[in-house]
NUDOSE-97354 format. One record per residue (C-alpha): residue number from 1; residue in three letters; x, y, z. Coordinates in steps of 0.02 Angstrom, whole numbers, always signed. Last residue first. Layout:
<rs>
<r nr="NUM" rest="Ala" u="X" v="Y" w="Z"/>
...
</rs>
This chain:
<rs>
<r nr="265" rest="Leu" u="+1011" v="+2617" w="+4828"/>
<r nr="264" rest="Trp" u="+1072" v="+2536" w="+4668"/>
<r nr="263" rest="Asp" u="+974" v="+2652" w="+4555"/>
<r nr="262" rest="Glu" u="+1064" v="+2604" w="+4393"/>
<r nr="261" rest="Lys" u="+1112" v="+2777" w="+4329"/>
<r nr="260" rest="Lys" u="+1157" v="+2876" w="+4485"/>
<r nr="259" rest="Ile" u="+1209" v="+2735" w="+4603"/>
<r nr="258" rest="Gly" u="+1293" v="+2636" w="+4465"/>
<r nr="257" rest="Tyr" u="+1389" v="+2786" w="+4398"/>
<r nr="256" rest="Val" u="+1451" v="+2827" w="+4573"/>
<r nr="255" rest="Ile" u="+1502" v="+2645" w="+4598"/>
<r nr="254" rest="Gly" u="+1597" v="+2632" w="+4434"/>
<r nr="253" rest="Ile" u="+1687" v="+2798" w="+4460"/>
<r nr="252" rest="Phe" u="+1739" v="+2754" w="+4637"/>
<r nr="251" rest="Asp" u="+1794" v="+2579" w="+4587"/>
<r nr="250" rest="Ala" u="+1900" v="+2650" w="+4445"/>
<r nr="249" rest="Leu" u="+1986" v="+2765" w="+4569"/>
<r nr="248" rest="Phe" u="+2008" v="+2621" w="+4690"/>
<r nr="247" rest="Trp" u="+2092" v="+2508" w="+4564"/>
<r nr="246" rest="Gly" u="+2207" v="+2644" w="+4495"/>
<r nr="245" rest="Ile" u="+2264" v="+2687" w="+4671"/>
<r nr="244" rest="Pro" u="+2292" v="+2500" w="+4698"/>
<r nr="243" rest="Ile" u="+2417" v="+2495" w="+4551"/>
<r nr="242" rest="Ser" u="+2501" v="+2664" w="+4577"/>
<r nr="241" rest="Trp" u="+2564" v="+2607" w="+4748"/>
<r nr="240" rest="Trp" u="+2680" v="+2474" w="+4676"/>
<r nr="239" rest="Ile" u="+2749" v="+2585" w="+4540"/>
<r nr="238" rest="Ala" u="+2780" v="+2731" w="+4659"/>
<r nr="237" rest="Ala" u="+2865" v="+2613" w="+4783"/>
<r nr="236" rest="Thr" u="+2985" v="+2564" w="+4642"/>
<r nr="235" rest="Ala" u="+3075" v="+2731" w="+4642"/>
<r nr="234" rest="Phe" u="+2996" v="+2875" w="+4740"/>
<r nr="233" rest="Val" u="+3061" v="+3021" w="+4638"/>
<r nr="232" rest="Pro" u="+3096" v="+2951" w="+4464"/>
<r nr="231" rest="Ala" u="+2950" v="+2829" w="+4491"/>
<r nr="230" rest="Leu" u="+2825" v="+2970" w="+4520"/>
<r nr="229" rest="Leu" u="+2774" v="+3022" w="+4344"/>
<r nr="228" rest="Tyr" u="+2797" v="+2853" w="+4259"/>
<r nr="227" rest="Ala" u="+2704" v="+2758" w="+4395"/>
<r nr="226" rest="Leu" u="+2568" v="+2888" w="+4414"/>
<r nr="225" rest="Leu" u="+2527" v="+2888" w="+4228"/>
<r nr="224" rest="Val" u="+2537" v="+2698" w="+4207"/>
<r nr="223" rest="Arg" u="+2424" v="+2659" w="+4355"/>
<r nr="222" rest="Thr" u="+2302" v="+2798" w="+4318"/>
<r nr="221" rest="Gly" u="+2285" v="+2739" w="+4138"/>
<r nr="220" rest="Leu" u="+2268" v="+2559" w="+4197"/>
<r nr="219" rest="Ser" u="+2122" v="+2594" w="+4313"/>
<r nr="218" rest="Val" u="+2039" v="+2728" w="+4208"/>
<r nr="217" rest="Val" u="+2055" v="+2628" w="+4046"/>
<r nr="216" rest="Thr" u="+1986" v="+2473" w="+4132"/>
<r nr="215" rest="Leu" u="+1841" v="+2574" w="+4205"/>
<r nr="214" rest="Val" u="+1799" v="+2642" w="+4032"/>
<r nr="213" rest="Val" u="+1806" v="+2468" w="+3956"/>
<r nr="212" rest="Ser" u="+1689" v="+2402" w="+4091"/>
<r nr="211" rest="Ile" u="+1571" v="+2547" w="+4052"/>
<r nr="210" rest="Gly" u="+1568" v="+2493" w="+3870"/>
<r nr="209" rest="Pro" u="+1511" v="+2321" w="+3923"/>
<r nr="208" rest="Lys" u="+1338" v="+2392" w="+3960"/>
<r nr="207" rest="Gly" u="+1221" v="+2244" w="+3936"/>
<r nr="206" rest="Ile" u="+1164" v="+2217" w="+4114"/>
<r nr="205" rest="Gly" u="+1286" v="+2071" w="+4136"/>
<r nr="204" rest="Arg" u="+1437" v="+2162" w="+4063"/>
<r nr="203" rest="Tyr" u="+1406" v="+2304" w="+4185"/>
<r nr="202" rest="Tyr" u="+1390" v="+2188" w="+4334"/>
<r nr="201" rest="Gly" u="+1538" v="+2079" w="+4291"/>
<r nr="200" rest="Tyr" u="+1658" v="+2225" w="+4268"/>
<r nr="199" rest="Leu" u="+1591" v="+2303" w="+4428"/>
<r nr="198" rest="Leu" u="+1618" v="+2140" w="+4522"/>
<r nr="197" rest="Phe" u="+1796" v="+2130" w="+4455"/>
<r nr="196" rest="Leu" u="+1826" v="+2309" w="+4514"/>
<r nr="195" rest="Cys" u="+1763" v="+2270" w="+4689"/>
<r nr="194" rest="Gly" u="+1887" v="+2127" w="+4705"/>
<r nr="193" rest="Ile" u="+2026" v="+2236" w="+4635"/>
<r nr="192" rest="Gly" u="+1997" v="+2366" w="+4769"/>
<r nr="191" rest="Leu" u="+1969" v="+2241" w="+4909"/>
<r nr="190" rest="Tyr" u="+2140" v="+2172" w="+4867"/>
<r nr="189" rest="Cys" u="+2217" v="+2331" w="+4939"/>
<r nr="188" rest="Val" u="+2310" v="+2270" w="+5095"/>
<r nr="187" rest="Gly" u="+2398" v="+2138" w="+4991"/>
<r nr="186" rest="Glu" u="+2454" v="+2255" w="+4852"/>
<r nr="185" rest="Ile" u="+2564" v="+2356" w="+4970"/>
<r nr="184" rest="Gln" u="+2618" v="+2201" w="+5065"/>
<r nr="183" rest="Leu" u="+2651" v="+2105" w="+4905"/>
<r nr="182" rest="Tyr" u="+2759" v="+2241" w="+4827"/>
<r nr="181" rest="Glu" u="+2865" v="+2267" w="+4983"/>
<r nr="180" rest="Val" u="+2882" v="+2078" w="+5001"/>
<r nr="179" rest="Gly" u="+2946" v="+2066" w="+4823"/>
<r nr="178" rest="Gln" u="+3072" v="+2205" w="+4855"/>
<r nr="177" rest="Arg" u="+3136" v="+2117" w="+5011"/>
<r nr="176" rest="Ile" u="+3138" v="+1947" w="+4926"/>
<r nr="175" rest="Ile" u="+3246" v="+2013" w="+4784"/>
<r nr="174" rest="Glu" u="+3360" v="+2100" w="+4909"/>
<r nr="173" rest="His" u="+3381" v="+1943" w="+5016"/>
<r nr="172" rest="Lys" u="+3428" v="+1820" w="+4879"/>
<r nr="171" rest="Ala" u="+3485" v="+1687" w="+5004"/>
<r nr="170" rest="Pro" u="+3306" v="+1627" w="+5025"/>
<r nr="169" rest="Asp" u="+3310" v="+1569" w="+4841"/>
<r nr="168" rest="Ile" u="+3158" v="+1641" w="+4754"/>
<r nr="167" rest="Phe" u="+2999" v="+1555" w="+4693"/>
<r nr="166" rest="Ile" u="+2923" v="+1480" w="+4850"/>
<r nr="165" rest="Met" u="+3029" v="+1601" w="+4951"/>
<r nr="164" rest="Met" u="+2917" v="+1743" w="+4897"/>
<r nr="163" rest="Leu" u="+2769" v="+1660" w="+4984"/>
<r nr="162" rest="Lys" u="+2866" v="+1647" w="+5146"/>
<r nr="161" rest="Asp" u="+2912" v="+1832" w="+5137"/>
<r nr="160" rest="Ala" u="+2732" v="+1885" w="+5104"/>
<r nr="159" rest="Phe" u="+2660" v="+1778" w="+5244"/>
<r nr="158" rest="Ile" u="+2579" v="+1915" w="+5348"/>
<r nr="157" rest="Phe" u="+2525" v="+2030" w="+5205"/>
<r nr="156" rest="Val" u="+2471" v="+1887" w="+5093"/>
<r nr="155" rest="Leu" u="+2366" v="+1806" w="+5230"/>
<r nr="154" rest="Cys" u="+2286" v="+1968" w="+5288"/>
<r nr="153" rest="Ser" u="+2241" v="+2022" w="+5111"/>
<r nr="152" rest="Ile" u="+2171" v="+1850" w="+5073"/>
<r nr="151" rest="Ile" u="+2053" v="+1861" w="+5221"/>
<r nr="150" rest="Leu" u="+2000" v="+2039" w="+5178"/>
<r nr="149" rest="Cys" u="+1974" v="+1995" w="+4995"/>
<r nr="148" rest="Phe" u="+1864" v="+1844" w="+5037"/>
<r nr="147" rest="Ile" u="+1755" v="+1940" w="+5159"/>
<r nr="146" rest="Thr" u="+1733" v="+2085" w="+5037"/>
<r nr="145" rest="Ala" u="+1695" v="+1971" w="+4889"/>
<r nr="144" rest="Ala" u="+1559" v="+1879" w="+4987"/>
<r nr="143" rest="Lys" u="+1479" v="+2038" w="+5054"/>
<r nr="142" rest="Ile" u="+1482" v="+2126" w="+4886"/>
<r nr="141" rest="Ala" u="+1409" v="+1972" w="+4800"/>
<r nr="140" rest="Ala" u="+1267" v="+1962" w="+4925"/>
<r nr="139" rest="Lys" u="+1221" v="+2145" w="+4900"/>
<r nr="138" rest="Leu" u="+1228" v="+2128" w="+4710"/>
<r nr="137" rest="Gly" u="+1125" v="+1968" w="+4716"/>
<r nr="136" rest="Glu" u="+987" v="+2057" w="+4812"/>
<r nr="135" rest="Lys" u="+989" v="+2200" w="+4689"/>
<r nr="134" rest="Ile" u="+983" v="+2080" w="+4541"/>
<r nr="133" rest="Arg" u="+842" v="+1983" w="+4624"/>
<r nr="132" rest="Ser" u="+739" v="+2143" w="+4635"/>
<r nr="131" rest="Glu" u="+765" v="+2176" w="+4450"/>
<r nr="130" rest="Leu" u="+700" v="+2006" w="+4396"/>
<r nr="129" rest="Ala" u="+666" v="+2052" w="+4214"/>
<r nr="128" rest="Ala" u="+707" v="+1873" w="+4156"/>
<r nr="127" rest="Gly" u="+843" v="+1939" w="+4041"/>
<r nr="126" rest="Lys" u="+913" v="+2045" w="+4182"/>
<r nr="125" rest="Asn" u="+908" v="+1894" w="+4295"/>
<r nr="124" rest="Gln" u="+1010" v="+1790" w="+4174"/>
<r nr="123" rest="Ala" u="+1132" v="+1932" w="+4136"/>
<r nr="122" rest="Ile" u="+1161" v="+1970" w="+4321"/>
<r nr="121" rest="Phe" u="+1199" v="+1789" w="+4364"/>
<r nr="120" rest="Thr" u="+1314" v="+1770" w="+4212"/>
<r nr="119" rest="Ala" u="+1410" v="+1928" w="+4259"/>
<r nr="118" rest="Phe" u="+1425" v="+1865" w="+4438"/>
<r nr="117" rest="Ala" u="+1507" v="+1706" w="+4374"/>
<r nr="116" rest="Asn" u="+1640" v="+1812" w="+4290"/>
<r nr="115" rest="Gly" u="+1663" v="+1916" w="+4448"/>
<r nr="114" rest="Phe" u="+1683" v="+1758" w="+4551"/>
<r nr="113" rest="Asp" u="+1818" v="+1703" w="+4429"/>
<r nr="112" rest="Gln" u="+1911" v="+1864" w="+4469"/>
<r nr="111" rest="Val" u="+1877" v="+1837" w="+4655"/>
<r nr="110" rest="Pro" u="+1958" v="+1666" w="+4642"/>
<r nr="109" rest="Met" u="+2112" v="+1734" w="+4548"/>
<r nr="108" rest="Tyr" u="+2148" v="+1864" w="+4683"/>
<r nr="107" rest="Ala" u="+2288" v="+1774" w="+4773"/>
<r nr="106" rest="Phe" u="+2349" v="+1672" w="+4625"/>
<r nr="105" rest="Ser" u="+2380" v="+1831" w="+4525"/>
<r nr="104" rest="Asp" u="+2473" v="+1915" w="+4668"/>
<r nr="103" rest="Ile" u="+2583" v="+1763" w="+4695"/>
<r nr="102" rest="Lys" u="+2632" v="+1764" w="+4512"/>
<r nr="101" rest="Val" u="+2652" v="+1954" w="+4518"/>
<r nr="100" rest="Ala" u="+2771" v="+1937" w="+4665"/>
<r nr="99" rest="Ala" u="+2887" v="+1819" w="+4572"/>
<r nr="98" rest="Ala" u="+2902" v="+1927" w="+4416"/>
<r nr="97" rest="Phe" u="+2914" v="+2089" w="+4517"/>
<r nr="96" rest="Ala" u="+3056" v="+2024" w="+4625"/>
<r nr="95" rest="Ser" u="+3151" v="+1960" w="+4473"/>
<r nr="94" rest="Met" u="+3130" v="+2125" w="+4379"/>
<r nr="93" rest="Thr" u="+3179" v="+2224" w="+4533"/>
<r nr="92" rest="Ile" u="+3340" v="+2123" w="+4549"/>
<r nr="91" rest="Ile" u="+3375" v="+2130" w="+4362"/>
<r nr="90" rest="Gly" u="+3373" v="+2317" w="+4345"/>
<r nr="89" rest="Phe" u="+3265" v="+2468" w="+4381"/>
<r nr="88" rest="Ser" u="+3224" v="+2498" w="+4197"/>
<r nr="87" rest="Asn" u="+3138" v="+2329" w="+4190"/>
<r nr="86" rest="Val" u="+3001" v="+2394" w="+4306"/>
<r nr="85" rest="Leu" u="+2963" v="+2535" w="+4184"/>
<r nr="84" rest="Gly" u="+2949" v="+2413" w="+4039"/>
<r nr="83" rest="Gln" u="+2838" v="+2298" w="+4142"/>
<r nr="82" rest="Ile" u="+2722" v="+2444" w="+4180"/>
<r nr="81" rest="Leu" u="+2707" v="+2484" w="+3995"/>
<r nr="80" rest="Leu" u="+2671" v="+2301" w="+3952"/>
<r nr="79" rest="Ile" u="+2539" v="+2291" w="+4089"/>
<r nr="78" rest="Gly" u="+2453" v="+2442" w="+4015"/>
<r nr="77" rest="Phe" u="+2455" v="+2366" w="+3841"/>
<r nr="76" rest="Asn" u="+2387" v="+2202" w="+3909"/>
<r nr="75" rest="Met" u="+2243" v="+2288" w="+3997"/>
<r nr="74" rest="Val" u="+2202" v="+2399" w="+3848"/>
<r nr="73" rest="Ser" u="+2200" v="+2247" w="+3734"/>
<r nr="72" rest="Gln" u="+2087" v="+2152" w="+3854"/>
<r nr="71" rest="Gln" u="+1962" v="+2295" w="+3859"/>
<r nr="70" rest="Ile" u="+1966" v="+2320" w="+3670"/>
<r nr="69" rest="Cys" u="+1934" v="+2135" w="+3644"/>
<r nr="68" rest="Thr" u="+1790" v="+2142" w="+3767"/>
<r nr="67" rest="Leu" u="+1717" v="+2291" w="+3674"/>
<r nr="66" rest="Leu" u="+1726" v="+2198" w="+3508"/>
<r nr="65" rest="Ser" u="+1653" v="+2040" w="+3582"/>
<r nr="64" rest="Tyr" u="+1504" v="+2130" w="+3657"/>
<r nr="63" rest="Asp" u="+1464" v="+2220" w="+3495"/>
<r nr="62" rest="Lys" u="+1484" v="+2066" w="+3387"/>
<r nr="61" rest="Ile" u="+1383" v="+1956" w="+3505"/>
<r nr="60" rest="Lys" u="+1244" v="+2087" w="+3509"/>
<r nr="59" rest="Lys" u="+1243" v="+2103" w="+3319"/>
<r nr="58" rest="Phe" u="+1237" v="+1914" w="+3297"/>
<r nr="57" rest="Ile" u="+1090" v="+1904" w="+3417"/>
<r nr="56" rest="Glu" u="+995" v="+2033" w="+3316"/>
<r nr="55" rest="Lys" u="+1038" v="+1954" w="+3149"/>
<r nr="54" rest="Asp" u="+979" v="+1781" w="+3201"/>
<r nr="53" rest="Phe" u="+1047" v="+1638" w="+3095"/>
<r nr="52" rest="Tyr" u="+978" v="+1464" w="+3118"/>
<r nr="51" rest="Tyr" u="+1044" v="+1296" w="+3178"/>
<r nr="50" rest="His" u="+940" v="+1217" w="+3315"/>
<r nr="49" rest="Gln" u="+837" v="+1112" w="+3193"/>
<r nr="48" rest="Arg" u="+996" v="+1021" w="+3142"/>
<r nr="47" rest="Gln" u="+1030" v="+961" w="+3319"/>
<r nr="46" rest="Pro" u="+1144" v="+1040" w="+3449"/>
<r nr="45" rest="Leu" u="+1240" v="+923" w="+3566"/>
<r nr="44" rest="Leu" u="+1185" v="+932" w="+3748"/>
<r nr="43" rest="Glu" u="+1081" v="+773" w="+3732"/>
<r nr="42" rest="Lys" u="+1242" v="+681" w="+3690"/>
<r nr="41" rest="Lys" u="+1301" v="+699" w="+3870"/>
<r nr="40" rest="Phe" u="+1399" v="+541" w="+3910"/>
<r nr="39" rest="Val" u="+1505" v="+497" w="+3759"/>
<r nr="38" rest="Leu" u="+1511" v="+655" w="+3652"/>
<r nr="37" rest="Val" u="+1501" v="+771" w="+3804"/>
<r nr="36" rest="Tyr" u="+1643" v="+681" w="+3896"/>
<r nr="35" rest="Ile" u="+1749" v="+673" w="+3740"/>
<r nr="34" rest="Met" u="+1732" v="+861" w="+3710"/>
<r nr="33" rest="Ile" u="+1769" v="+905" w="+3891"/>
<r nr="32" rest="Gly" u="+1926" v="+798" w="+3894"/>
<r nr="31" rest="Leu" u="+1985" v="+864" w="+3726"/>
<r nr="30" rest="Ala" u="+1965" v="+1045" w="+3783"/>
<r nr="29" rest="Ser" u="+2058" v="+1014" w="+3946"/>
<r nr="28" rest="Phe" u="+2197" v="+920" w="+3857"/>
<r nr="27" rest="Ile" u="+2220" v="+1061" w="+3730"/>
<r nr="26" rest="Gln" u="+2213" v="+1197" w="+3864"/>
<r nr="25" rest="Ala" u="+2343" v="+1108" w="+3970"/>
<r nr="24" rest="Ile" u="+2458" v="+1085" w="+3821"/>
<r nr="23" rest="Leu" u="+2448" v="+1271" w="+3782"/>
<r nr="22" rest="Thr" u="+2482" v="+1318" w="+3963"/>
<r nr="21" rest="Ala" u="+2632" v="+1201" w="+3970"/>
<r nr="20" rest="Leu" u="+2703" v="+1274" w="+3809"/>
<r nr="19" rest="Ala" u="+2683" v="+1454" w="+3870"/>
<r nr="18" rest="Ala" u="+2758" v="+1411" w="+4038"/>
<r nr="17" rest="Gly" u="+2906" v="+1325" w="+3956"/>
<r nr="16" rest="Ser" u="+2940" v="+1476" w="+3846"/>
<r nr="15" rest="Val" u="+2930" v="+1597" w="+3992"/>
<r nr="14" rest="Gly" u="+3026" v="+1495" w="+4120"/>
<r nr="13" rest="Met" u="+2980" v="+1322" w="+4183"/>
<r nr="12" rest="Asn" u="+2954" v="+1358" w="+4368"/>
<r nr="11" rest="Leu" u="+2779" v="+1428" w="+4354"/>
<r nr="10" rest="Ser" u="+2732" v="+1298" w="+4222"/>
<r nr="9" rest="Val" u="+2700" v="+1163" w="+4352"/>
<r nr="8" rest="Ile" u="+2562" v="+1268" w="+4431"/>
<r nr="7" rest="Phe" u="+2485" v="+1302" w="+4261"/>
<r nr="6" rest="Phe" u="+2494" v="+1118" w="+4212"/>
<r nr="5" rest="Ile" u="+2402" v="+1067" w="+4370"/>
<r nr="4" rest="Asp" u="+2271" v="+1204" w="+4352"/>
<r nr="3" rest="Leu" u="+2233" v="+1158" w="+4171"/>
<r nr="2" rest="Val" u="+2219" v="+973" w="+4214"/>
<r nr="1" rest="Ile" u="+2097" v="+1014" w="+4355"/>
</rs>
């Protein structure tokens, strides 16, 4: 709760203020959890007999961590390239993009967290050799993510201008117009990012994080390539459309691989 409150407050504090607010939120959240465990949940604390070194577990943690680091680095590098292209269109486009991305992130944040929880569910059932439960959970997760994404897509598409006015002065008509254009293009395509988060979670859960890295490279690579190739012709619309195209292409590859290699059907 503290983290969410500080994050919301940070949205109107600028870059440096947002970074400071986020850092403070993380410190308070960590301290709160630590104090709670030390005072009320001492049974959760590891004892001396719990400390031992397992080479096999260490190797798995190392491999998973390395691939996750690569995935996050690719994502941030791709976002940096897109931001550079957006900046080339001037301050109005930069402002519209900055505000719209905040709204965008809030809109699909729940399904991103759902994907993380899904990874835990898959990993637990994979470890317990409950293959049938994995298939049932996959179907349920697809239904839940689809319903959520469709609802959020409708809300963002309909109220795009109102959402932009949370961050932008209503008198700044051109900034709002460009932000609305971005949100309405992204808004109708949230199903793509929702599916992609589920695929990330699934492949991490079954012990194939390398596939998640491949899907990230495909998604961001497509986004960057299309944006830089088409922006000189179609301006900012090319940047906005390149994002969901990247999502859906990565979804297609992830689903085809899952059907052929993981026997989903």
